[in-house]
DRENMAR-230355 format. One record per residue (C-alpha): residue number from 1; residue in three letters; x, y, z. Coordinates in Angstrom, 2 decimals. Each point is the difference from the previous one (the first is absolute). Layout:
# DRENMAR-230355
<pt pos="NUM" code="ALA" X="X" Y="Y" Z="Z"/>
...
# end
This chain:
# DRENMAR-230355
<pt pos="1" code="UNK" X="16.49" Y="24.09" Z="17.14"/>
<pt pos="2" code="UNK" X="-1.91" Y="1.29" Z="-3.01"/>
<pt pos="3" code="UNK" X="-3.59" Y="0.97" Z="0.71"/>
<pt pos="4" code="UNK" X="-2.79" Y="0.11" Z="-2.55"/>
<pt pos="5" code="UNK" X="-3.25" Y="1.94" Z="0.09"/>
<pt pos="6" code="UNK" X="-2.80" Y="-0.35" Z="-2.51"/>
<pt pos="7" code="UNK" X="-0.51" Y="2.75" Z="-2.55"/>
<pt pos="8" code="UNK" X="-3.27" Y="-1.59" Z="-1.16"/>
<pt pos="9" code="UNK" X="-3.48" Y="0.82" Z="1.23"/>
<pt pos="10" code="UNK" X="-0.96" Y="-1.85" Z="3.16"/>
<pt pos="11" code="UNK" X="-3.25" Y="-1.02" Z="1.71"/>
<pt pos="12" code="UNK" X="-1.88" Y="2.35" Z="2.29"/>
<pt pos="13" code="UNK" X="1.22" Y="0.14" Z="3.60"/>
<pt pos="14" code="UNK" X="-2.61" Y="-0.84" Z="2.65"/>
<pt pos="15" code="UNK" X="-0.03" Y="-1.03" Z="3.67"/>
<pt pos="16" code="UNK" X="0.57" Y="-3.66" Z="0.87"/>
<pt pos="17" code="UNK" X="-3.65" Y="-0.69" Z="0.87"/>
<pt pos="18" code="UNK" X="-1.20" Y="1.26" Z="-3.39"/>
<pt pos="19" code="UNK" X="2.79" Y="-1.92" Z="-1.74"/>
<pt pos="20" code="UNK" X="-0.90" Y="-3.25" Z="1.80"/>
<pt pos="21" code="UNK" X="-3.68" Y="0.44" Z="-0.85"/>
<pt pos="22" code="UNK" X="0.91" Y="0.22" Z="-3.70"/>
<pt pos="23" code="UNK" X="2.16" Y="-3.13" Z="0.30"/>
<pt pos="24" code="UNK" X="-2.87" Y="-1.83" Z="1.70"/>
<pt pos="25" code="UNK" X="-2.33" Y="0.86" Z="-2.89"/>
<pt pos="26" code="UNK" X="2.56" Y="-1.27" Z="-2.49"/>
<pt pos="27" code="UNK" X="0.49" Y="-3.15" Z="2.07"/>
<pt pos="28" code="UNK" X="-3.59" Y="-1.04" Z="-0.74"/>
<pt pos="29" code="UNK" X="0.83" Y="-0.02" Z="-3.72"/>
<pt pos="30" code="UNK" X="3.36" Y="-1.71" Z="0.60"/>
<pt pos="31" code="UNK" X="-1.68" Y="-2.82" Z="1.91"/>
<pt pos="32" code="UNK" X="-2.58" Y="-0.44" Z="-2.76"/>
<pt pos="33" code="UNK" X="2.84" Y="-0.17" Z="-2.51"/>
<pt pos="34" code="UNK" X="1.81" Y="-2.61" Z="2.11"/>
<pt pos="35" code="UNK" X="-3.13" Y="-2.11" Z="0.37"/>
<pt pos="36" code="UNK" X="-0.67" Y="0.14" Z="-3.74"/>
<pt pos="37" code="UNK" X="3.60" Y="-1.08" Z="-0.60"/>
<pt pos="38" code="UNK" X="-0.57" Y="-2.94" Z="2.35"/>
<pt pos="39" code="UNK" X="-3.13" Y="-0.96" Z="-1.92"/>
<pt pos="40" code="UNK" X="1.83" Y="0.16" Z="-3.33"/>
<pt pos="41" code="UNK" X="2.81" Y="-2.17" Z="1.40"/>
<pt pos="42" code="UNK" X="-2.61" Y="-2.50" Z="1.21"/>
<pt pos="43" code="UNK" X="-1.46" Y="-0.14" Z="-3.51"/>
<pt pos="44" code="UNK" X="3.50" Y="-0.42" Z="-1.43"/>
<pt pos="45" code="UNK" X="0.52" Y="-3.04" Z="2.22"/>
<pt pos="46" code="UNK" X="-3.13" Y="-1.54" Z="-1.50"/>
<pt pos="47" code="UNK" X="0.98" Y="0.41" Z="-3.66"/>
<pt pos="48" code="UNK" X="0.38" Y="-3.12" Z="-2.15"/>
<pt pos="49" code="UNK" X="3.46" Y="-0.87" Z="-1.31"/>
<pt pos="50" code="UNK" X="1.57" Y="-1.16" Z="-3.25"/>
<pt pos="51" code="UNK" X="2.52" Y="-2.79" Z="-0.54"/>
<pt pos="52" code="UNK" X="3.55" Y="0.87" Z="-1.07"/>
<pt pos="53" code="UNK" X="2.60" Y="-2.47" Z="-1.25"/>
<pt pos="54" code="UNK" X="2.20" Y="-0.69" Z="3.05"/>
<pt pos="55" code="UNK" X="2.93" Y="-0.75" Z="-2.29"/>
<pt pos="56" code="UNK" X="0.06" Y="3.42" Z="-1.70"/>
<pt pos="57" code="UNK" X="3.75" Y="0.73" Z="-0.23"/>
<pt pos="58" code="UNK" X="1.58" Y="3.01" Z="1.64"/>
<pt pos="59" code="UNK" X="3.70" Y="0.82" Z="0.28"/>
<pt pos="60" code="UNK" X="1.56" Y="0.66" Z="3.39"/>
<pt pos="61" code="UNK" X="3.45" Y="0.22" Z="1.50"/>
<pt pos="62" code="UNK" X="0.59" Y="-3.71" Z="-0.58"/>
<pt pos="63" code="UNK" X="-1.51" Y="-0.14" Z="-3.47"/>
<pt pos="64" code="UNK" X="-3.41" Y="-1.26" Z="-1.16"/>
<pt pos="65" code="UNK" X="-2.54" Y="-0.75" Z="2.73"/>
<pt pos="66" code="UNK" X="-3.67" Y="-1.03" Z="-0.29"/>
<pt pos="67" code="UNK" X="-2.67" Y="2.29" Z="1.42"/>
<pt pos="68" code="UNK" X="-0.93" Y="-2.43" Z="2.77"/>
<pt pos="69" code="UNK" X="3.51" Y="0.20" Z="1.46"/>
<pt pos="70" code="UNK" X="-0.23" Y="3.78" Z="0.26"/>
<pt pos="71" code="UNK" X="-2.45" Y="-0.56" Z="2.88"/>
<pt pos="72" code="UNK" X="3.02" Y="-1.13" Z="2.10"/>
<pt pos="73" code="UNK" X="-2.20" Y="-2.60" Z="1.67"/>
<pt pos="74" code="UNK" X="-2.67" Y="2.48" Z="1.07"/>
<pt pos="75" code="UNK" X="-3.62" Y="-0.24" Z="-1.11"/>
<pt pos="76" code="UNK" X="-0.37" Y="3.48" Z="-1.46"/>
<pt pos="77" code="UNK" X="2.03" Y="2.20" Z="-2.35"/>
<pt pos="78" code="UNK" X="-0.30" Y="3.73" Z="-0.62"/>
<pt pos="79" code="UNK" X="1.94" Y="1.16" Z="-3.05"/>
<pt pos="80" code="UNK" X="0.65" Y="3.46" Z="-1.40"/>
<pt pos="81" code="UNK" X="0.46" Y="0.02" Z="-3.79"/>
<pt pos="82" code="UNK" X="2.79" Y="2.54" Z="-0.52"/>
<pt pos="83" code="UNK" X="0.34" Y="1.77" Z="-3.38"/>
<pt pos="84" code="UNK" X="3.40" Y="0.08" Z="-1.70"/>
<pt pos="85" code="UNK" X="1.71" Y="1.98" Z="-2.77"/>
<pt pos="86" code="UNK" X="2.66" Y="-2.13" Z="-1.71"/>
<pt pos="87" code="UNK" X="3.48" Y="1.46" Z="-0.18"/>
<pt pos="88" code="UNK" X="-0.84" Y="3.10" Z="2.01"/>
<pt pos="89" code="UNK" X="2.18" Y="1.11" Z="2.94"/>
<pt pos="90" code="UNK" X="-1.59" Y="0.55" Z="3.37"/>
<pt pos="91" code="UNK" X="-1.35" Y="3.52" Z="-0.78"/>
<pt pos="92" code="UNK" X="-1.95" Y="-1.42" Z="-2.94"/>
<pt pos="93" code="UNK" X="-1.84" Y="-2.67" Z="1.99"/>
<pt pos="94" code="UNK" X="-3.66" Y="0.25" Z="0.98"/>
<pt pos="95" code="UNK" X="-0.47" Y="2.63" Z="2.68"/>
<pt pos="96" code="UNK" X="-3.41" Y="-1.32" Z="1.05"/>
<pt pos="97" code="UNK" X="1.13" Y="-3.62" Z="0.41"/>
<pt pos="98" code="UNK" X="3.08" Y="1.25" Z="1.86"/>
<pt pos="99" code="UNK" X="-2.32" Y="1.90" Z="2.35"/>
<pt pos="100" code="UNK" X="-2.27" Y="-2.96" Z="0.75"/>
<pt pos="101" code="UNK" X="2.69" Y="-2.69" Z="0.12"/>
<pt pos="102" code="UNK" X="2.11" Y="2.14" Z="2.31"/>
<pt pos="103" code="UNK" X="-2.66" Y="-0.11" Z="2.71"/>
<pt pos="104" code="UNK" X="0.20" Y="-3.81" Z="0.35"/>
<pt pos="105" code="UNK" X="2.74" Y="-0.10" Z="2.62"/>
<pt pos="106" code="UNK" X="-1.21" Y="-1.84" Z="3.12"/>
<pt pos="107" code="UNK" X="-1.48" Y="-3.32" Z="-1.07"/>
<pt pos="108" code="UNK" X="-0.08" Y="-1.86" Z="3.31"/>
<pt pos="109" code="UNK" X="-3.61" Y="0.98" Z="0.70"/>
<pt pos="110" code="UNK" X="-1.10" Y="-1.42" Z="-3.34"/>
<pt pos="111" code="UNK" X="2.00" Y="-3.14" Z="0.67"/>
<pt pos="112" code="UNK" X="-1.66" Y="-0.43" Z="3.40"/>
<pt pos="113" code="UNK" X="-3.34" Y="-0.25" Z="-1.82"/>
<pt pos="114" code="UNK" X="1.29" Y="-2.55" Z="-2.48"/>
<pt pos="115" code="UNK" X="0.53" Y="2.51" Z="-2.83"/>
<pt pos="116" code="UNK" X="3.16" Y="0.19" Z="-2.11"/>
<pt pos="117" code="UNK" X="0.73" Y="3.31" Z="-1.73"/>
<pt pos="118" code="UNK" X="1.93" Y="0.05" Z="-3.28"/>
<pt pos="119" code="UNK" X="0.76" Y="2.33" Z="-2.90"/>
<pt pos="120" code="UNK" X="-0.67" Y="-1.31" Z="-3.51"/>
<pt pos="121" code="UNK" X="2.01" Y="2.25" Z="-2.30"/>
<pt pos="122" code="UNK" X="-0.60" Y="0.51" Z="-3.70"/>
<pt pos="123" code="UNK" X="3.73" Y="0.19" Z="-0.67"/>
<pt pos="124" code="UNK" X="2.65" Y="-2.66" Z="-0.37"/>
<pt pos="125" code="UNK" X="1.16" Y="-1.28" Z="3.35"/>
<pt pos="126" code="UNK" X="3.67" Y="1.03" Z="-0.13"/>
<pt pos="127" code="UNK" X="-0.68" Y="3.59" Z="-1.00"/>
<pt pos="128" code="UNK" X="-3.03" Y="0.59" Z="2.19"/>
<pt pos="129" code="UNK" X="1.61" Y="-1.65" Z="3.04"/>
<pt pos="130" code="UNK" X="2.82" Y="2.54" Z="-0.27"/>
<pt pos="131" code="UNK" X="-2.65" Y="2.68" Z="0.39"/>
<pt pos="132" code="UNK" X="-1.34" Y="-1.75" Z="3.09"/>
<pt pos="133" code="UNK" X="3.54" Y="-0.03" Z="1.42"/>
<pt pos="134" code="UNK" X="0.52" Y="3.67" Z="-0.90"/>
<pt pos="135" code="UNK" X="-3.18" Y="0.87" Z="1.87"/>
<pt pos="136" code="UNK" X="0.94" Y="-2.24" Z="2.93"/>
<pt pos="137" code="UNK" X="-3.20" Y="-2.02" Z="-0.10"/>
<pt pos="138" code="UNK" X="-0.01" Y="-3.44" Z="1.59"/>
<pt pos="139" code="UNK" X="-3.33" Y="-1.53" Z="-0.99"/>
<pt pos="140" code="UNK" X="0.01" Y="-3.14" Z="-2.20"/>
<pt pos="141" code="UNK" X="0.52" Y="1.10" Z="-3.61"/>
<pt pos="142" code="UNK" X="-0.90" Y="-1.89" Z="-3.16"/>
<pt pos="143" code="UNK" X="-0.11" Y="0.69" Z="-3.71"/>
<pt pos="144" code="UNK" X="-3.45" Y="-0.67" Z="-1.45"/>
<pt pos="145" code="UNK" X="1.10" Y="1.13" Z="-3.44"/>
<pt pos="146" code="UNK" X="-0.82" Y="-3.27" Z="-1.74"/>
<pt pos="147" code="UNK" X="-3.11" Y="-0.94" Z="1.98"/>
<pt pos="148" code="UNK" X="-2.33" Y="1.57" Z="-2.57"/>
<pt pos="149" code="UNK" X="-3.71" Y="-0.58" Z="0.28"/>
<pt pos="150" code="UNK" X="0.52" Y="-2.71" Z="2.56"/>
<pt pos="151" code="UNK" X="0.28" Y="2.71" Z="2.68"/>
<pt pos="152" code="UNK" X="-1.01" Y="3.24" Z="-1.72"/>
<pt pos="153" code="UNK" X="-3.20" Y="-1.15" Z="-1.67"/>
<pt pos="154" code="UNK" X="-0.08" Y="3.07" Z="-2.24"/>
<pt pos="155" code="UNK" X="0.97" Y="2.42" Z="2.76"/>
<pt pos="156" code="UNK" X="3.01" Y="2.28" Z="0.11"/>
<pt pos="157" code="UNK" X="2.72" Y="0.21" Z="2.65"/>
<pt pos="158" code="UNK" X="-0.67" Y="2.38" Z="2.87"/>
<pt pos="159" code="UNK" X="-2.41" Y="-1.90" Z="2.27"/>
<pt pos="160" code="UNK" X="-0.34" Y="-2.18" Z="3.10"/>
<pt pos="161" code="UNK" X="-1.22" Y="-3.57" Z="-0.30"/>
<pt pos="162" code="UNK" X="-0.93" Y="-2.42" Z="2.78"/>
<pt pos="163" code="UNK" X="0.31" Y="-3.76" Z="-0.22"/>
<pt pos="164" code="UNK" X="-1.03" Y="-2.99" Z="2.11"/>
<pt pos="165" code="UNK" X="1.74" Y="-3.37" Z="0.03"/>
<pt pos="166" code="UNK" X="-2.22" Y="-3.03" Z="0.61"/>
<pt pos="167" code="UNK" X="2.20" Y="-3.07" Z="0.06"/>
<pt pos="168" code="UNK" X="1.80" Y="-0.05" Z="-3.36"/>
<pt pos="169" code="UNK" X="-2.49" Y="2.38" Z="-1.63"/>
<pt pos="170" code="UNK" X="0.20" Y="3.82" Z="-0.25"/>
<pt pos="171" code="UNK" X="-2.88" Y="2.46" Z="-0.34"/>
<pt pos="172" code="UNK" X="-0.15" Y="3.76" Z="-0.54"/>
<pt pos="173" code="UNK" X="-2.45" Y="1.53" Z="2.48"/>
<pt pos="174" code="UNK" X="0.24" Y="3.76" Z="-0.64"/>
<pt pos="175" code="UNK" X="1.87" Y="2.68" Z="-1.91"/>
<pt pos="176" code="UNK" X="-0.01" Y="3.79" Z="-0.07"/>
<pt pos="177" code="UNK" X="1.68" Y="2.77" Z="-1.95"/>
<pt pos="178" code="UNK" X="-0.23" Y="3.78" Z="-0.39"/>
<pt pos="179" code="UNK" X="-0.83" Y="1.61" Z="3.33"/>
<pt pos="180" code="UNK" X="-0.52" Y="-3.48" Z="1.42"/>
<pt pos="181" code="UNK" X="3.78" Y="-0.28" Z="0.28"/>
<pt pos="182" code="UNK" X="-0.11" Y="2.73" Z="2.65"/>
<pt pos="183" code="UNK" X="-0.71" Y="-2.85" Z="2.41"/>
<pt pos="184" code="UNK" X="3.78" Y="-0.36" Z="0.28"/>
<pt pos="185" code="UNK" X="0.85" Y="3.72" Z="0.06"/>
<pt pos="186" code="UNK" X="0.37" Y="0.93" Z="3.67"/>
<pt pos="187" code="UNK" X="1.50" Y="3.37" Z="-0.97"/>
<pt pos="188" code="UNK" X="-3.26" Y="0.93" Z="-1.69"/>
<pt pos="189" code="UNK" X="-2.08" Y="-1.12" Z="2.97"/>
<pt pos="190" code="UNK" X="2.14" Y="2.09" Z="2.35"/>
<pt pos="191" code="UNK" X="-0.01" Y="3.04" Z="-2.29"/>
<pt pos="192" code="UNK" X="-3.80" Y="-0.17" Z="-0.02"/>
<pt pos="193" code="UNK" X="0.14" Y="0.73" Z="3.75"/>
<pt pos="194" code="UNK" X="1.95" Y="3.23" Z="-0.48"/>
<pt pos="195" code="UNK" X="-1.41" Y="3.45" Z="-0.64"/>
<pt pos="196" code="UNK" X="1.39" Y="0.33" Z="-3.53"/>
<pt pos="197" code="UNK" X="-0.72" Y="-3.62" Z="-0.97"/>
<pt pos="198" code="UNK" X="1.79" Y="-1.57" Z="-2.96"/>
<pt pos="199" code="UNK" X="0.45" Y="3.43" Z="-1.63"/>
<pt pos="200" code="UNK" X="-1.16" Y="-1.37" Z="-3.35"/>
<pt pos="201" code="UNK" X="-2.01" Y="2.01" Z="-2.52"/>
<pt pos="202" code="UNK" X="-3.10" Y="-2.22" Z="0.10"/>
<pt pos="203" code="UNK" X="-0.64" Y="0.46" Z="3.72"/>
<pt pos="204" code="UNK" X="-2.89" Y="2.10" Z="1.31"/>
<pt pos="205" code="UNK" X="1.91" Y="2.49" Z="2.17"/>
<pt pos="206" code="UNK" X="-0.65" Y="3.61" Z="1.05"/>
<pt pos="207" code="UNK" X="1.20" Y="2.76" Z="-2.31"/>
<pt pos="208" code="UNK" X="3.73" Y="0.60" Z="0.32"/>
<pt pos="209" code="UNK" X="0.86" Y="-3.42" Z="1.44"/>
<pt pos="210" code="UNK" X="3.27" Y="-1.32" Z="-1.52"/>
<pt pos="211" code="UNK" X="-0.65" Y="-2.41" Z="-2.91"/>
<pt pos="212" code="UNK" X="3.21" Y="-0.17" Z="-2.04"/>
<pt pos="213" code="UNK" X="-0.36" Y="-3.63" Z="-1.09"/>
<pt pos="214" code="UNK" X="-1.85" Y="-1.05" Z="-3.15"/>
<pt pos="215" code="UNK" X="-1.19" Y="-3.53" Z="-0.71"/>
<pt pos="216" code="UNK" X="2.16" Y="-1.13" Z="-2.92"/>
<pt pos="217" code="UNK" X="2.83" Y="-1.37" Z="2.12"/>
<pt pos="218" code="UNK" X="1.19" Y="3.33" Z="1.42"/>
<pt pos="219" code="UNK" X="-1.48" Y="-0.94" Z="3.37"/>
<pt pos="220" code="UNK" X="2.57" Y="-2.78" Z="0.27"/>
<pt pos="221" code="UNK" X="3.03" Y="1.82" Z="-1.46"/>
<pt pos="222" code="UNK" X="2.37" Y="2.75" Z="1.11"/>
<pt pos="223" code="UNK" X="2.66" Y="1.64" Z="-2.17"/>
<pt pos="224" code="UNK" X="-0.29" Y="-2.51" Z="-2.82"/>
<pt pos="225" code="UNK" X="-0.09" Y="-3.33" Z="1.82"/>
<pt pos="226" code="UNK" X="-2.25" Y="-1.98" Z="2.36"/>
<pt pos="227" code="UNK" X="0.12" Y="1.83" Z="3.34"/>
<pt pos="228" code="UNK" X="1.21" Y="-2.95" Z="2.06"/>
<pt pos="229" code="UNK" X="3.14" Y="-0.39" Z="-2.14"/>
<pt pos="230" code="UNK" X="1.72" Y="3.13" Z="1.32"/>
<pt pos="231" code="UNK" X="0.78" Y="-1.52" Z="3.39"/>
<pt pos="232" code="UNK" X="1.51" Y="-3.04" Z="-1.76"/>
<pt pos="233" code="UNK" X="2.30" Y="2.22" Z="-2.05"/>
<pt pos="234" code="UNK" X="0.97" Y="1.88" Z="3.15"/>
<pt pos="235" code="UNK" X="0.98" Y="-3.35" Z="1.51"/>
<pt pos="236" code="UNK" X="2.42" Y="-0.56" Z="-2.89"/>
<pt pos="237" code="UNK" X="-1.90" Y="-2.60" Z="-1.98"/>
<pt pos="238" code="UNK" X="0.33" Y="-0.20" Z="-3.78"/>
<pt pos="239" code="UNK" X="-3.17" Y="0.28" Z="-2.03"/>
<pt pos="240" code="UNK" X="1.59" Y="-1.67" Z="-3.03"/>
<pt pos="241" code="UNK" X="-2.09" Y="-3.14" Z="-0.46"/>
<pt pos="242" code="UNK" X="2.05" Y="-1.46" Z="-2.86"/>
<pt pos="243" code="UNK" X="2.64" Y="-1.60" Z="2.20"/>
<pt pos="244" code="UNK" X="0.33" Y="-1.47" Z="3.45"/>
# end
């Protein structure tokens, strides 16, 4: 067994009673943060909504499909709009979208609340679906390449959008991008619990704490490709997206 010991600075060492007292003081702030998050979510549930053409065409495994069928019979749809770089092999694909899409693995809890999760990719279906297969993702996958303003409304790929189906009508209820997409990033939420955090340069950490990751995509890449791809290569998968 290989053992590892930190070479970085570490927090002060105190007795357990002192340590617990510090945690209890922080817990007051954590609870306030949780309650504010609950209040924001309550306000989000009270937002108005905007109509979307239910027949907007997407392309799935069986060819063209209208938006309303992507709901799979459920009343809500949560879609991640995944960026794409035409003709690029796996290492050249979006490291941020790979990071966020890769966290959407267990969908049964969403389904139990009447929510379908799907990826709307900017790329052509055949090419981008090969990337999904290379990564081993199993969520519903569609090409939204030709949907234009009908879905994007002047926005750019790299966001979550939420939809509600009312009979044969479809409405968009919410969308978020930037740091809002961290809602799906469980790795980030867990790293925030650890002493060294995300180890990114923007974080407010004590002097000497490790922060090797910048914010221009490096935080999602290792040795020239999106971090999550290395385990797929180790499993023997080909990252050539030009053929089946």
